[in-house]
Biopython code that builds the backbone (N, CA, C, O; Angstrom):
import numpy as np
from Bio.PDB.StructureBuilder import StructureBuilder

atoms = [
    (1, "MET", "N", (-83.877, 53.575, -171.452)),
    (1, "MET", "CA", (-85.078, 53.628, -170.646)),
    (1, "MET", "C", (-85.830, 52.314, -170.824)),
    (1, "MET", "O", (-86.052, 51.863, -171.947)),
    (2, "THR", "N", (-86.216, 51.711, -169.718)),
    (2, "THR", "CA", (-87.011, 50.487, -169.735)),
    (2, "THR", "C", (-88.417, 50.830, -169.266)),
    (2, "THR", "O", (-88.599, 51.567, -168.297)),
    (3, "LYS", "N", (-89.406, 50.287, -169.963)),
    (3, "LYS", "CA", (-90.802, 50.566, -169.624)),
    (3, "LYS", "C", (-91.564, 49.257, -169.550)),
    (3, "LYS", "O", (-91.423, 48.398, -170.420)),
    (4, "ILE", "N", (-92.388, 49.102, -168.492)),
    (4, "ILE", "CA", (-93.242, 47.923, -168.365)),
    (4, "ILE", "C", (-94.649, 48.359, -167.995)),
    (4, "ILE", "O", (-94.865, 49.463, -167.495)),
    (5, "VAL", "N", (-95.593, 47.479, -168.248)),
    (5, "VAL", "CA", (-96.949, 47.622, -167.740)),
    (5, "VAL", "C", (-97.194, 46.381, -166.889)),
    (5, "VAL", "O", (-97.153, 45.253, -167.380)),
    (6, "TYR", "N", (-97.450, 46.612, -165.607)),
    (6, "TYR", "CA", (-97.614, 45.524, -164.640)),
    (6, "TYR", "C", (-99.089, 45.376, -164.289)),
    (6, "TYR", "O", (-99.734, 46.355, -163.915)),
    (7, "LYS", "N", (-99.627, 44.174, -164.403)),
    (7, "LYS", "CA", (-101.013, 43.871, -164.029)),
    (7, "LYS", "C", (-101.042, 43.597, -162.536)),
    (7, "LYS", "O", (-100.465, 42.616, -162.067)),
    (8, "THR", "N", (-101.715, 44.465, -161.788)),
    (8, "THR", "CA", (-101.757, 44.311, -160.331)),
    (8, "THR", "C", (-102.664, 43.153, -159.938)),
    (8, "THR", "O", (-103.499, 42.699, -160.720)),
    (9, "ARG", "N", (-102.479, 42.689, -158.705)),
    (9, "ARG", "CA", (-103.277, 41.586, -158.155)),
    (9, "ARG", "C", (-103.754, 41.983, -156.764)),
    (9, "ARG", "O", (-102.947, 42.361, -155.914)),
    (10, "GLY", "N", (-105.056, 41.899, -156.528)),
    (10, "GLY", "CA", (-105.599, 42.117, -155.192)),
    (10, "GLY", "C", (-105.743, 43.568, -154.771)),
    (10, "GLY", "O", (-105.863, 43.850, -153.579)),
    (11, "THR", "N", (-105.736, 44.499, -155.724)),
    (11, "THR", "CA", (-105.864, 45.919, -155.398)),
    (11, "THR", "C", (-106.923, 46.575, -156.276)),
    (11, "THR", "O", (-107.377, 46.003, -157.267)),
    (12, "CYS", "N", (-107.303, 47.782, -155.891)),
    (12, "CYS", "CA", (-108.267, 48.550, -156.693)),
    (12, "CYS", "C", (-107.645, 49.013, -158.008)),
    (12, "CYS", "O", (-108.326, 49.073, -159.032)),
    (13, "SER", "N", (-106.364, 49.336, -157.983)),
    (13, "SER", "CA", (-105.710, 49.714, -159.241)),
    (13, "SER", "C", (-105.603, 48.471, -160.124)),
    (13, "SER", "O", (-105.454, 47.355, -159.628)),
    (14, "GLN", "N", (-105.679, 48.677, -161.416)),
    (14, "GLN", "CA", (-105.671, 47.563, -162.367)),
    (14, "GLN", "C", (-104.294, 47.314, -162.973)),
    (14, "GLN", "O", (-103.891, 46.169, -163.177)),
    (15, "PHE", "N", (-103.581, 48.400, -163.258)),
    (15, "PHE", "CA", (-102.270, 48.314, -163.905)),
    (15, "PHE", "C", (-101.359, 49.388, -163.338)),
    (15, "PHE", "O", (-101.820, 50.410, -162.830)),
    (16, "ILE", "N", (-100.047, 49.140, -163.433)),
    (16, "ILE", "CA", (-99.039, 50.147, -163.117)),
    (16, "ILE", "C", (-98.124, 50.242, -164.333)),
    (16, "ILE", "O", (-97.539, 49.246, -164.758)),
    (17, "GLU", "N", (-98.006, 51.431, -164.883)),
    (17, "GLU", "CA", (-97.049, 51.686, -165.963)),
    (17, "GLU", "C", (-95.813, 52.271, -165.296)),
    (17, "GLU", "O", (-95.899, 53.262, -164.571)),
    (18, "LEU", "N", (-94.673, 51.660, -165.541)),
    (18, "LEU", "CA", (-93.453, 52.002, -164.821)),
    (18, "LEU", "C", (-92.308, 52.183, -165.802)),
    (18, "LEU", "O", (-92.084, 51.350, -166.680)),
    (19, "GLU", "N", (-91.591, 53.277, -165.639)),
    (19, "GLU", "CA", (-90.412, 53.545, -166.454)),
    (19, "GLU", "C", (-89.221, 53.747, -165.526)),
    (19, "GLU", "O", (-89.323, 54.402, -164.489)),
    (20, "GLY", "N", (-88.090, 53.169, -165.922)),
    (20, "GLY", "CA", (-86.885, 53.324, -165.125)),
    (20, "GLY", "C", (-85.648, 53.290, -165.987)),
    (20, "GLY", "O", (-85.662, 52.839, -167.132)),
    (21, "GLU", "N", (-84.571, 53.786, -165.394)),
    (21, "GLU", "CA", (-83.297, 53.819, -166.111)),
    (21, "GLU", "C", (-82.165, 53.864, -165.104)),
    (21, "GLU", "O", (-82.221, 54.606, -164.124)),
    (22, "ASN", "N", (-81.139, 53.067, -165.349)),
    (22, "ASN", "CA", (-79.947, 53.051, -164.507)),
    (22, "ASN", "C", (-80.275, 52.853, -163.029)),
    (22, "ASN", "O", (-79.680, 53.485, -162.157)),
    (23, "GLY", "N", (-81.235, 51.962, -162.762)),
    (23, "GLY", "CA", (-81.542, 51.628, -161.376)),
    (23, "GLY", "C", (-82.406, 52.631, -160.644)),
    (23, "GLY", "O", (-82.533, 52.555, -159.422)),
    (24, "ARG", "N", (-83.008, 53.576, -161.366)),
    (24, "ARG", "CA", (-83.851, 54.606, -160.741)),
    (24, "ARG", "C", (-85.204, 54.697, -161.438)),
    (24, "ARG", "O", (-85.316, 54.498, -162.648)),
    (25, "ILE", "N", (-86.226, 55.002, -160.643)),
    (25, "ILE", "CA", (-87.577, 55.188, -161.169)),
    (25, "ILE", "C", (-87.629, 56.506, -161.927)),
    (25, "ILE", "O", (-87.229, 57.545, -161.403)),
    (26, "ALA", "N", (-88.120, 56.463, -163.155)),
    (26, "ALA", "CA", (-88.294, 57.688, -163.949)),
    (26, "ALA", "C", (-89.737, 58.182, -163.860)),
    (26, "ALA", "O", (-89.987, 59.372, -163.674)),
    (27, "LYS", "N", (-90.690, 57.239, -163.998)),
    (27, "LYS", "CA", (-92.102, 57.640, -164.004)),
    (27, "LYS", "C", (-92.969, 56.459, -163.593)),
    (27, "LYS", "O", (-92.703, 55.317, -163.966)),
    (28, "VAL", "N", (-94.016, 56.751, -162.813)),
    (28, "VAL", "CA", (-94.988, 55.741, -162.405)),
    (28, "VAL", "C", (-96.377, 56.283, -162.691)),
    (28, "VAL", "O", (-96.683, 57.427, -162.356)),
    (29, "THR", "N", (-97.222, 55.460, -163.315)),
    (29, "THR", "CA", (-98.618, 55.814, -163.529)),
    (29, "THR", "C", (-99.481, 54.630, -163.115)),
    (29, "THR", "O", (-99.327, 53.526, -163.636)),
    (30, "PHE", "N", (-100.392, 54.870, -162.171)),
    (30, "PHE", "CA", (-101.349, 53.855, -161.746)),
    (30, "PHE", "C", (-102.637, 54.049, -162.540)),
    (30, "PHE", "O", (-103.030, 55.182, -162.819)),
    (31, "TYR", "N", (-103.291, 52.957, -162.902)),
    (31, "TYR", "CA", (-104.589, 53.000, -163.568)),
    (31, "TYR", "C", (-105.608, 52.372, -162.635)),
    (31, "TYR", "O", (-105.527, 51.185, -162.318)),
    (32, "GLY", "N", (-106.573, 53.181, -162.197)),
    (32, "GLY", "CA", (-107.544, 52.742, -161.203)),
    (32, "GLY", "C", (-107.016, 53.040, -159.812)),
    (32, "GLY", "O", (-105.889, 53.508, -159.654)),
    (33, "GLY", "N", (-107.826, 52.770, -158.815)),
    (33, "GLY", "CA", (-107.407, 52.988, -157.440)),
    (33, "GLY", "C", (-107.696, 54.396, -156.950)),
    (33, "GLY", "O", (-108.425, 55.148, -157.597)),
    (34, "CYS", "N", (-107.135, 54.744, -155.825)),
    (34, "CYS", "CA", (-107.347, 56.040, -155.167)),
    (34, "CYS", "C", (-106.448, 57.086, -155.826)),
    (34, "CYS", "O", (-105.264, 57.192, -155.507)),
    (35, "ASP", "N", (-107.013, 57.836, -156.728)),
    (35, "ASP", "CA", (-106.245, 58.704, -157.613)),
    (35, "ASP", "C", (-105.286, 59.640, -156.881)),
    (35, "ASP", "O", (-104.102, 59.686, -157.216)),
    (36, "GLY", "N", (-105.764, 60.377, -155.900)),
    (36, "GLY", "CA", (-104.901, 61.344, -155.214)),
    (36, "GLY", "C", (-103.734, 60.674, -154.510)),
    (36, "GLY", "O", (-102.593, 61.122, -154.628)),
    (37, "ASN", "N", (-104.017, 59.599, -153.774)),
    (37, "ASN", "CA", (-102.949, 58.888, -153.067)),
    (37, "ASN", "C", (-101.923, 58.309, -154.036)),
    (37, "ASN", "O", (-100.718, 58.372, -153.789)),
    (38, "LEU", "N", (-102.405, 57.752, -155.131)),
    (38, "LEU", "CA", (-101.487, 57.121, -156.077)),
    (38, "LEU", "C", (-100.676, 58.137, -156.861)),
    (38, "LEU", "O", (-99.533, 57.867, -157.231)),
    (39, "GLN", "N", (-101.255, 59.305, -157.119)),
    (39, "GLN", "CA", (-100.461, 60.376, -157.725)),
    (39, "GLN", "C", (-99.350, 60.806, -156.772)),
    (39, "GLN", "O", (-98.222, 61.057, -157.195)),
    (40, "GLY", "N", (-99.675, 60.889, -155.490)),
    (40, "GLY", "CA", (-98.672, 61.266, -154.495)),
    (40, "GLY", "C", (-97.546, 60.254, -154.411)),
    (40, "GLY", "O", (-96.372, 60.627, -154.392)),
    (41, "ILE", "N", (-97.896, 58.971, -154.359)),
    (41, "ILE", "CA", (-96.877, 57.923, -154.324)),
    (41, "ILE", "C", (-96.003, 57.999, -155.568)),
    (41, "ILE", "O", (-94.781, 57.875, -155.484)),
    (42, "SER", "N", (-96.627, 58.200, -156.712)),
    (42, "SER", "CA", (-95.873, 58.265, -157.974)),
    (42, "SER", "C", (-94.847, 59.387, -157.956)),
    (42, "SER", "O", (-93.715, 59.202, -158.404)),
    (43, "LYS", "N", (-95.231, 60.543, -157.443)),
    (43, "LYS", "CA", (-94.303, 61.672, -157.382)),
    (43, "LYS", "C", (-93.209, 61.443, -156.341)),
    (43, "LYS", "O", (-92.057, 61.824, -156.548)),
    (44, "LEU", "N", (-93.574, 60.821, -155.227)),
    (44, "LEU", "CA", (-92.586, 60.586, -154.174)),
    (44, "LEU", "C", (-91.489, 59.612, -154.599)),
    (44, "LEU", "O", (-90.330, 59.785, -154.224)),
    (45, "VAL", "N", (-91.842, 58.598, -155.374)),
    (45, "VAL", "CA", (-90.833, 57.596, -155.749)),
    (45, "VAL", "C", (-90.037, 57.982, -156.995)),
    (45, "VAL", "O", (-89.013, 57.362, -157.281)),
    (46, "ALA", "N", (-90.485, 58.986, -157.735)),
    (46, "ALA", "CA", (-89.749, 59.418, -158.937)),
    (46, "ALA", "C", (-88.324, 59.810, -158.556)),
    (46, "ALA", "O", (-88.116, 60.623, -157.656)),
    (47, "GLY", "N", (-87.361, 59.234, -159.236)),
    (47, "GLY", "CA", (-85.956, 59.510, -158.979)),
    (47, "GLY", "C", (-85.316, 58.596, -157.951)),
    (47, "GLY", "O", (-84.095, 58.595, -157.797)),
    (48, "MET", "N", (-86.130, 57.814, -157.243)),
    (48, "MET", "CA", (-85.593, 56.909, -156.217)),
    (48, "MET", "C", (-84.953, 55.677, -156.835)),
    (48, "MET", "O", (-85.326, 55.239, -157.924)),
    (49, "ARG", "N", (-83.988, 55.131, -156.121)),
    (49, "ARG", "CA", (-83.378, 53.859, -156.514)),
    (49, "ARG", "C", (-84.398, 52.745, -156.323)),
    (49, "ARG", "O", (-85.202, 52.791, -155.391)),
    (50, "TYR", "N", (-84.370, 51.756, -157.188)),
    (50, "TYR", "CA", (-85.297, 50.634, -157.116)),
    (50, "TYR", "C", (-85.289, 49.987, -155.729)),
    (50, "TYR", "O", (-86.343, 49.732, -155.146)),
    (51, "GLU", "N", (-84.103, 49.730, -155.219)),
    (51, "GLU", "CA", (-83.979, 49.047, -153.932)),
    (51, "GLU", "C", (-84.598, 49.865, -152.799)),
    (51, "GLU", "O", (-85.163, 49.297, -151.864)),
    (52, "ASP", "N", (-84.499, 51.185, -152.874)),
    (52, "ASP", "CA", (-85.064, 52.039, -151.830)),
    (52, "ASP", "C", (-86.589, 52.007, -151.854)),
    (52, "ASP", "O", (-87.227, 52.013, -150.801)),
    (53, "VAL", "N", (-87.174, 51.973, -153.048)),
    (53, "VAL", "CA", (-88.628, 51.878, -153.166)),
    (53, "VAL", "C", (-89.104, 50.571, -152.538)),
    (53, "VAL", "O", (-90.058, 50.564, -151.761)),
    (54, "ILE", "N", (-88.445, 49.479, -152.871)),
    (54, "ILE", "CA", (-88.824, 48.168, -152.333)),
    (54, "ILE", "C", (-88.658, 48.150, -150.818)),
    (54, "ILE", "O", (-89.531, 47.645, -150.111)),
    (55, "GLU", "N", (-87.568, 48.685, -150.313)),
    (55, "GLU", "CA", (-87.317, 48.700, -148.869)),
    (55, "GLU", "C", (-88.415, 49.459, -148.117)),
    (55, "GLU", "O", (-88.837, 49.022, -147.046)),
    (56, "LYS", "N", (-88.875, 50.568, -148.649)),
    (56, "LYS", "CA", (-89.856, 51.407, -147.966)),
    (56, "LYS", "C", (-91.300, 50.926, -148.112)),
    (56, "LYS", "O", (-92.094, 51.102, -147.188)),
    (57, "LEU", "N", (-91.656, 50.327, -149.243)),
    (57, "LEU", "CA", (-93.062, 50.047, -149.528)),
    (57, "LEU", "C", (-93.451, 48.571, -149.494)),
    (57, "LEU", "O", (-94.639, 48.248, -149.496)),
    (58, "ASN", "N", (-92.480, 47.683, -149.463)),
    (58, "ASN", "CA", (-92.758, 46.251, -149.486)),
    (58, "ASN", "C", (-93.567, 45.819, -148.262)),
    (58, "ASN", "O", (-93.237, 46.173, -147.130)),
    (59, "GLY", "N", (-94.622, 45.054, -148.505)),
    (59, "GLY", "CA", (-95.379, 44.456, -147.420)),
    (59, "GLY", "C", (-96.504, 45.302, -146.853)),
    (59, "GLY", "O", (-97.180, 44.864, -145.922)),
    (60, "ILE", "N", (-96.727, 46.495, -147.379)),
    (60, "ILE", "CA", (-97.828, 47.325, -146.895)),
    (60, "ILE", "C", (-99.142, 46.660, -147.304)),
    (60, "ILE", "O", (-99.298, 46.214, -148.440)),
    (61, "SER", "N", (-100.086, 46.602, -146.357)),
    (61, "SER", "CA", (-101.393, 46.014, -146.653)),
    (61, "SER", "C", (-102.444, 47.114, -146.709)),
    (61, "SER", "O", (-102.192, 48.246, -146.299)),
    (62, "CYS", "N", (-103.622, 46.774, -147.218)),
    (62, "CYS", "CA", (-104.707, 47.750, -147.371)),
    (62, "CYS", "C", (-106.027, 47.113, -146.936)),
    (62, "CYS", "O", (-106.449, 46.101, -147.495)),
    (63, "ASN", "N", (-106.665, 47.704, -145.947)),
    (63, "ASN", "CA", (-107.984, 47.238, -145.492)),
    (63, "ASN", "C", (-108.032, 45.738, -145.227)),
    (63, "ASN", "O", (-108.998, 45.073, -145.601)),
    (64, "GLY", "N", (-107.008, 45.207, -144.594)),
    (64, "GLY", "CA", (-106.974, 43.794, -144.255)),
    (64, "GLY", "C", (-106.561, 42.871, -145.385)),
    (64, "GLY", "O", (-106.456, 41.662, -145.182)),
    (65, "LYS", "N", (-106.326, 43.408, -146.563)),
    (65, "LYS", "CA", (-105.849, 42.586, -147.681)),
    (65, "LYS", "C", (-104.361, 42.328, -147.496)),
    (65, "LYS", "O", (-103.676, 43.112, -146.840)),
    (66, "PRO", "N", (-103.857, 41.249, -148.058)),
    (66, "PRO", "CA", (-102.429, 40.948, -147.893)),
    (66, "PRO", "C", (-101.510, 41.810, -148.756)),
    (66, "PRO", "O", (-100.290, 41.658, -148.692)),
    (67, "THR", "N", (-102.069, 42.703, -149.556)),
    (67, "THR", "CA", (-101.274, 43.554, -150.431)),
    (67, "THR", "C", (-101.913, 44.935, -150.503)),
    (67, "THR", "O", (-102.946, 45.184, -149.882)),
    (68, "SER", "N", (-101.294, 45.828, -151.262)),
    (68, "SER", "CA", (-101.777, 47.195, -151.447)),
    (68, "SER", "C", (-101.181, 47.719, -152.746)),
    (68, "SER", "O", (-100.356, 47.053, -153.371)),
    (69, "CYS", "N", (-101.599, 48.907, -153.146)),
    (69, "CYS", "CA", (-101.000, 49.504, -154.344)),
    (69, "CYS", "C", (-99.492, 49.752, -154.159)),
    (69, "CYS", "O", (-98.721, 49.474, -155.077)),
    (70, "PRO", "N", (-99.050, 50.270, -152.996)),
    (70, "PRO", "CA", (-97.603, 50.418, -152.807)),
    (70, "PRO", "C", (-96.864, 49.075, -152.854)),
    (70, "PRO", "O", (-95.773, 48.985, -153.418)),
    (71, "ASP", "N", (-97.456, 48.037, -152.266)),
    (71, "ASP", "CA", (-96.847, 46.707, -152.296)),
    (71, "ASP", "C", (-96.789, 46.179, -153.728)),
    (71, "ASP", "O", (-95.793, 45.574, -154.125)),
    (72, "GLN", "N", (-97.842, 46.402, -154.499)),
    (72, "GLN", "CA", (-97.847, 45.976, -155.896)),
    (72, "GLN", "C", (-96.825, 46.762, -156.713)),
    (72, "GLN", "O", (-96.249, 46.232, -157.662)),
    (73, "LEU", "N", (-96.600, 48.014, -156.350)),
    (73, "LEU", "CA", (-95.546, 48.789, -157.000)),
    (73, "LEU", "C", (-94.195, 48.103, -156.799)),
    (73, "LEU", "O", (-93.367, 48.087, -157.710)),
    (74, "CYS", "N", (-93.974, 47.546, -155.635)),
    (74, "CYS", "CA", (-92.726, 46.810, -155.390)),
    (74, "CYS", "C", (-92.597, 45.621, -156.336)),
    (74, "CYS", "O", (-91.516, 45.362, -156.864)),
    (75, "ARG", "N", (-93.694, 44.899, -156.554)),
    (75, "ARG", "CA", (-93.659, 43.774, -157.496)),
    (75, "ARG", "C", (-93.333, 44.275, -158.912)),
    (75, "ARG", "O", (-92.585, 43.637, -159.654)),
    (76, "ALA", "N", (-93.905, 45.420, -159.265)),
    (76, "ALA", "CA", (-93.624, 45.998, -160.586)),
    (76, "ALA", "C", (-92.160, 46.404, -160.697)),
    (76, "ALA", "O", (-91.531, 46.183, -161.732)),
    (77, "VAL", "N", (-91.617, 46.992, -159.643)),
    (77, "VAL", "CA", (-90.205, 47.397, -159.642)),
    (77, "VAL", "C", (-89.321, 46.162, -159.773)),
    (77, "VAL", "O", (-88.331, 46.192, -160.504)),
    (78, "GLU", "N", (-89.655, 45.093, -159.088)),
    (78, "GLU", "CA", (-88.877, 43.856, -159.211)),
    (78, "GLU", "C", (-88.889, 43.351, -160.659)),
    (78, "GLU", "O", (-87.866, 42.900, -161.173)),
    (79, "GLN", "N", (-90.043, 43.430, -161.303)),
    (79, "GLN", "CA", (-90.122, 43.018, -162.713)),
    (79, "GLN", "C", (-89.280, 43.941, -163.583)),
    (79, "GLN", "O", (-88.576, 43.482, -164.483)),
    (80, "LEU", "N", (-89.351, 45.238, -163.316)),
    (80, "LEU", "CA", (-88.550, 46.212, -164.082)),
    (80, "LEU", "C", (-87.061, 45.914, -163.925)),
    (80, "LEU", "O", (-86.302, 45.994, -164.891)),
    (81, "MET", "N", (-86.647, 45.571, -162.711)),
    (81, "MET", "CA", (-85.234, 45.244, -162.471)),
    (81, "MET", "C", (-84.821, 44.044, -163.318)),
    (81, "MET", "O", (-83.724, 44.031, -163.878)),
    (82, "GLN", "N", (-85.682, 43.042, -163.417)),
    (82, "GLN", "CA", (-85.394, 41.851, -164.222)),
    (82, "GLN", "C", (-85.265, 42.226, -165.706)),
    (82, "GLN", "O", (-84.376, 41.745, -166.409)),
    (83, "GLU", "N", (-86.167, 43.087, -166.155)),
    (83, "GLU", "CA", (-86.145, 43.495, -167.567)),
    (83, "GLU", "C", (-84.885, 44.289, -167.887)),
    (83, "GLU", "O", (-84.334, 44.180, -168.983)),
    (84, "GLU", "N", (-84.433, 45.087, -166.926)),
    (84, "GLU", "CA", (-83.275, 45.941, -167.157)),
    (84, "GLU", "C", (-81.966, 45.167, -167.208)),
    (84, "GLU", "O", (-80.981, 45.636, -167.779)),
    (85, "ARG", "N", (-81.957, 43.981, -166.610)),
    (85, "ARG", "CA", (-80.714, 43.182, -166.569)),
    (85, "ARG", "C", (-80.387, 42.606, -167.875)),
    (85, "ARG", "O", (-79.379, 41.912, -168.010)),
]
sb = StructureBuilder()
sb.init_structure("model")
sb.init_model(0)
sb.init_chain("A")
sb.init_seg("    ")
for serial, (resi, resn, name, xyz) in enumerate(atoms, 1):
    if name == "N":
        sb.init_residue(resn, " ", resi, " ")
    sb.init_atom(name, np.array(xyz, "f"), 0.0, 1.0, " ", f" {name:<3s}", serial, name[0])
structure = sb.get_structure()
């Protein structure tokens, strides 16, 4: 199991704690941000392949910002993939 804490940039959430194993998301916890929405995203991506999460959530913006919590999750997943290699 690989675990990282990712410092988000440009979002209301401050950090994403991410756990993964064998190319799949095990657990996601957002700190800060829209609690209900982020809990939902965390449950939806649990068990998904890293590449599928990135494919679905990459590039989503929020309120005119160039990023969002889902987009930052993609950055965290990319970091997790690097750590797992």
